[in-house]
N, C-alpha and C positions, 0 to 999 in steps of 0.2 A: 412680907416678901415671898414673890411666888417663882421657883425654881423650876425652869422649864426652856421647854425649845433648844433643839429638835426632842432630842432624849438626853434629861440632865444626868442620867447615870453615867454617861460616856466622860462627863468630866467630875466624876464622885468627889475628889479630893477638894476641888475649889468650892464647889456645891456646900460639902460638909464645913468647911471653915466661915463661908458665907453664914450657914445657919448658926455655928456657933456664937460667932459676933453678933450677929441680929438677935439672939436668946440674950446676950449678955447686956442688950440694950434696951429690951423689953419688948423687941419688933414681933410678931407673928410670923412663921416659917410654914410654907406649903412648898410640895411638890407637885408635879404634872408630869406623871412618868406611865410608860407602857406597861410595866410591872414585872419586866424581864431582867432579876436582878437576882443573884445570889443572896444566901439567907445571913453571911457574916456582914457582908456592907450594907445589907438591908436592917439590919439589927441596929448598927451604927446609926444609919440616916432615922431610925423610928426614935433613938435616944434623943435626938435635937430638933425634930419638925412636931408641930402641931397637927397636920393632916396630910393627907396623900391623897389625890384623886389620881385614879389608874382608868386608862383608856383599855377597856376590854373589848376587843375586836371581834371577835364572833365567840361560839359556846362548839365549836368544833375543831379539831385539831387538823382536817385536811383544810380549812381556811387560811389557818397559822401557818401551815406550811407551804400551801401554793402562794397566797398573797404577802405574807407577812415574812417567809423565809425563816420561821420558828416554830416554837412548839406551845400547845397549851397548856399543860400541866403544870411547866414552872410558873405561870402567871398567876394560876390556880393556886399553888404554894403558896407564893408571894401574898395573896390578897389573905388567906388564911393568917400569915403570918403576921401581918399588918394589924389585924383586929386583934390577934393574941397580947401584940402589945401595946394594946388601947389607944393607938392613934388613930384620929378621925379619919375615916375612910369614905370616896363617893367613888363611884362609878360612871364613864360616860361609855358608849356604845353608839357608833356611829353606822346608822341603818343604811346599808347599800344593795338596792335593788337586784335580785337575783343570787345575791351572794350571802346576806345573814338577815333577811325579811321573813323567814320562814316562821309561823306562828308558835310552832311544836319547838322549833329552837329555841325562840325566847321565852318559851314555856318551862322548859328545862331549865334554861339559865336563871330564870327569877325563881326557880323552884331551891335551885342550889344555892342562890344568894341568901336567901330567909334560912336554911337551914344550915349553913356552912359559915355564914356571915352576920345574920341576924336581921330581921325585917325593917330596922331602921336606918340599913345603909343606902342611900340614895340611888337610883339610877337615872341618869341622863339619856334618854334617846335623840339624837342629834342626827340632822336630816343632811344626807347628802348632796351634793353639787358636784356635777361634774369639773374634776381640776386635774390640774397637773400628769400624773400618768394614768389617771383611770377618766376617761373622758368618753368611753363609748357608750355610755347610760345614762339614762334621764333622772332629774332630780326625784328623789324619793317623794310621792305623794303622802301629803299631809294627813290624807284617811287613812295611810298604813302606818304612819307614825301613831293616830290615835289607835289605832286596832292595836298595836303591839302593847300601848300604853296600857289599855283597858286589861290584854293578858297580864301584863307584870302585876296590875294593881289585884287582879283575881287571884293570883301565886300568892298573895300576901306581904306584896314589896309596899312598904305604907307611903314612901316618897317616890313618886315617878314623875320624871319632867321631860316636855320635849324643848330641844333646841334649835335654832335656827329655823325656827317658826315664829317668827317676831309680830308680839300681840296676842298671841293663843293664851288662853287661860291656864293652862298646863306650865307657862311659864313660872306659875305662882306658886307659893308654898301654902296649905292648906292644914290644919290640926285632922291629925290623923283619928280622934276620937269624936268630935263633933262636926267638922267639915268647915270650920270657921276659917276665912282667909285670912293668913298671918302676914305673908310678904307678898307685896306685889309689886312684880318686875315687868321692864319693858327694854327686851336686849340685854346689855350688860348694866342698865341702870336700876337701881331700887327706888321704887316710887314711894314707898309706905312700908314699914316694919311694927306690926303690932304685937310682937312678943315681948312680956313682960317677965325681966327674972328668967328666962329659959321656960316659960309656961304660957301657954294659951290665957289670953285674958277673959274669954269667954267661960271654958268649962275648966280651968287651973292644970289642964291636963300637961305634963312634962313634954317639952319638945326636944330632942336631942339635936346637939349640934355644937358649936363653939359660939358662945353669945357673949359680945362685950357690956 
């Protein structure tokens, strides 16, 4: 059960009850959130969820204040707290031209992730397309996406993906030790999964994640 849209924290009690009932029935539970949540309700959610995906909008407080009418610090605090609670965590960053596509910002964000959350927390860079209330910019170029992925990898993040770039090799999961392709994807579809008992079948390196 994926608890999402638009921001599930606003219906916290309903979400919590769903997660409790799903756990009772042996169903996995994940939340997709912007991470803007106080410590007490976050702790309660971490107690009933298997995984949380947080949309990290940018790595500058100015971006959060101007575009999101929020602040960066509470989100970073929530990310640290999720990791402390040992809940599986993944990050999604929507790359918007001229707003958060600077290499130095992505490098700083990636270093923070490695130092504060660990190198195994996946980062998904998603390609922006003009829509809704932000339509005055062109789609993010694939070349920019590829460049920023390389920046994150160079900073020590082991699992960096590209989203909204269907058919790209960076949709797939690779062993961080030997480079063997483990999971092949096409958009929302998994074409193959070679992970065996949570390990790479070639070099036997343990692959972090939640595997059935």
